[in-house]
C-alpha positions in Angstrom: 95.8 104.4 76.9 98.3 103.6 79.7 100.8 106.1 80.8 103.7 104.2 79.2 101.8 104.1 75.9 101.1 107.8 76.1 104.8 108.6 76.7 105.7 106.6 73.7 103.2 108.5 71.6 104.4 111.8 73.0 108.0 110.9 72.0 107.2 109.5 68.5 104.1 111.5 67.5 105.4 115.0 68.1 107.4 115.7 65.0 107.1 119.5 64.9 104.9 122.0 63.2 104.8 123.9 60.1 105.7 127.5 59.7 104.1 129.4 56.8 105.8 132.3 55.0 107.9 133.0 52.0 111.4 132.2 50.8 113.4 134.2 48.4 115.0 132.5 45.4 118.6 133.3 44.6 119.8 134.7 41.2 119.6 132.2 38.3 122.9 131.0 36.9 124.3 133.2 34.2 121.9 136.0 34.9 123.1 139.5 35.8 120.3 140.0 38.2 117.1 138.2 39.3 114.2 139.4 41.2 113.2 137.9 44.5 110.4 135.4 44.1 107.7 134.8 46.7 107.1 131.1 47.3 103.7 130.4 48.7 103.4 127.2 50.8 101.0 124.7 49.5 97.6 124.8 51.3 97.2 122.1 53.9 94.9 119.3 52.8 92.5 117.5 55.1 93.4 113.8 54.8 91.2 112.3 57.5 88.4 110.1 56.1 86.2 110.5 59.2 84.9 113.8 57.7 82.0 113.5 55.2 82.0 115.3 51.9 79.5 117.8 53.1 81.5 118.5 56.3 84.6 119.1 54.2 83.0 122.3 53.0 83.6 123.6 56.6 87.4 123.0 56.6 89.3 125.8 58.2 93.0 126.7 57.6 94.4 128.9 60.3 97.5 129.6 62.2 98.7 129.1 65.8 99.7 132.2 67.7 103.3 131.6 66.6 102.3 131.4 63.0 102.4 127.7 62.5 99.9 126.5 59.9 97.0 124.3 61.1 93.9 122.7 59.6 90.6 121.7 61.2 86.9 121.4 60.6 84.1 123.6 61.9 80.7 121.9 62.9 77.6 123.9 63.5 76.9 127.6 63.8 76.0 130.2 66.3 77.6 132.2 69.2 78.2 129.3 71.6 81.7 127.9 70.7 83.4 124.7 71.7 87.0 123.6 70.8 87.9 120.0 71.2 91.7 119.2 71.3 92.6 115.6 70.3 94.8 113.0 72.1 98.1 111.5 71.0 96.7 108.1 69.9 93.7 106.1 69.1 93.5 108.1 66.8 96.2 110.8 66.9 94.2 113.4 65.1 90.8 115.2 65.0 88.8 112.1 64.2 88.4 111.0 67.8 86.3 114.1 68.5 84.2 114.2 65.3 81.3 112.1 66.6 80.8 114.3 69.6 81.4 117.5 67.5 78.4 116.4 65.4 76.3 115.9 68.5 77.2 119.3 69.9 76.5 121.0 66.5 73.1 119.4 66.4 72.5 120.9 69.8 73.3 124.4 68.6 77.0 124.8 69.2 79.7 126.0 66.9 82.5 123.4 67.3 86.1 123.4 66.0 88.2 120.2 65.9 91.7 120.4 64.5 95.1 118.7 64.1 98.0 120.0 66.1 101.4 120.8 64.6 103.1 117.6 63.5 99.9 115.6 63.8 97.4 114.4 61.2 96.8 116.8 58.3 98.7 119.7 60.0 101.9 117.7 59.8 102.4 118.2 56.1 104.5 121.3 55.9 108.0 122.2 54.8 109.3 123.8 58.0 109.0 122.8 61.6 109.4 124.7 64.9 108.3 124.7 68.5 107.3 121.1 68.2 105.7 120.8 71.7 103.7 124.1 72.0 100.3 122.6 71.3 98.9 125.2 73.7 99.8 127.8 71.0 97.7 125.8 68.6 94.7 125.9 70.9 95.2 129.7 71.3 95.1 130.0 67.5 91.9 127.9 67.4 90.3 130.2 70.0 91.2 133.2 67.9 89.7 131.8 64.7 86.5 130.6 66.4 85.9 134.0 68.0 86.6 135.6 64.6 83.8 133.4 63.1 81.2 134.5 65.6 81.6 132.6 68.8 80.8 134.8 71.8 81.6 132.1 74.3 84.3 129.4 74.1 84.5 126.2 76.2 87.7 124.1 75.7 87.8 120.3 76.0 91.0 118.3 75.6 91.9 114.6 75.8 95.1 113.3 77.2 97.9 115.5 75.9 95.1 117.7 74.5 94.0 118.1 78.1 97.4 119.7 78.9 97.0 121.8 75.7 93.7 123.3 76.8 94.8 123.9 80.3 97.9 125.7 79.1 95.8 127.7 76.6 93.1 128.6 79.2 95.7 130.1 81.4 96.9 132.4 78.6 93.7 133.3 76.7 92.6 136.9 76.6 89.8 137.5 76.9 89.3 134.5 79.1 87.5 131.4 77.9 84.3 130.4 79.6 85.3 126.9 80.8 87.8 124.1 80.3 87.4 120.3 80.5 90.4 118.0 81.0 89.8 114.4 79.9 92.7 112.3 81.3 95.3 115.1 81.1 98.9 114.5 82.3 100.3 117.0 84.7 102.8 118.1 82.1 103.3 117.6 78.4 106.9 118.5 77.5 107.0 122.3 77.9 103.2 122.6 78.5 103.0 122.7 82.3 99.4 121.9 83.2 99.9 122.3 86.9 101.5 125.8 86.5 98.6 126.7 84.3 95.8 125.7 86.7 97.5 127.5 89.5 96.7 130.7 87.6 93.1 129.7 86.7 90.1 131.8 87.3 87.9 130.0 84.7 85.5 127.1 85.6 87.3 123.8 85.2 86.3 120.1 85.1 88.9 117.3 85.6 88.0 113.8 84.5 89.7 110.4 84.6 88.9 106.7 85.2 90.2 104.7 88.2 92.0 102.1 86.2 93.8 104.4 83.7 97.3 104.0 85.2 98.6 107.2 86.6 96.0 109.6 85.2 93.6 109.6 88.1 96.5 110.8 90.3 97.3 113.5 87.7 93.6 114.6 87.7 93.7 114.9 91.5 96.9 116.8 91.4 95.6 119.2 88.8 92.3 119.6 90.7 94.0 120.3 94.0 96.4 122.8 92.4 93.6 124.6 90.5 93.0 128.1 91.8 89.6 128.5 90.1 86.7 129.2 92.5 84.6 126.9 90.3 86.2 123.5 89.8 85.1 119.9 89.9 86.9 116.5 89.9 85.2 113.3 88.7 87.0 109.9 88.7 84.8 107.2 87.2 85.1 103.4 87.3 86.8 101.7 84.4 90.0 101.8 82.3 89.2 104.1 79.4 91.2 107.1 78.5 90.7 110.5 77.0 87.7 111.2 74.8 86.5 107.6 75.3 85.2 108.7 78.7 82.2 110.0 76.8 81.1 106.4 76.4 80.1 106.4 80.0 76.5 107.8 80.3 77.3 109.6 83.6 80.4 111.2 82.2 78.6 112.3 79.1 75.8 113.8 81.1 78.3 115.7 83.3 80.2 117.0 80.2 77.0 118.0 78.4 75.8 119.9 81.5 79.2 121.7 82.0 79.2 122.9 78.4 75.6 124.1 78.6 76.2 125.9 81.9 79.2 127.8 80.6 77.8 128.7 77.1 75.5 131.6 77.6 73.0 132.2 74.7 
């Protein structure tokens, strides 16, 4: 995806996110008094068709750290956790990461893919707020995956998802074990990736392709600004963007090795 296309997606695709909670109903007409009623929001429904019937049994409904309702799917089991944050287009939902999530699950990882606020199946709620804080969504994903048994967590994010995982990695307590940026912009609305990496102490891998307009420069800027003592930059030939970098055999090997090295048994 070219930078101009990404900016168009960022503008149009970020509608906001849903806040759960209850609303009190007022007194009925003609009634002397009426009790307050608790209105429960409808459960989010996973609409993506990329998930099989068997995989739908592992749907997770959880909340971002600011209480926005989200939905995702867990693949695999065990203490080694991986969270994959999607990009803004092609597709703008968790489906882009599902094939790799299956591969990681088969290799013994517990993987969570999910839709951000205002995207995919997480966009179907009655109220919206903090439309751009997708780093808060990643922090919620970290919390739920740790609660389900992950003792280590590696984050991977594509395009705007790269900014999301960088922002979340700078805030997560306890710290995550590693973070991978696939074609991340330096900044996504209020999620400042450069400010985040300047506070990094976690291992970081920055990826892009040479022909992906603007994004190799962003990757270099993020790498140079990163304060982590363990960091790596890899710019590959080609024009692909985001999670599609995994189609390159060398990129895939590098990503697999990074996840394995930062996922202690």
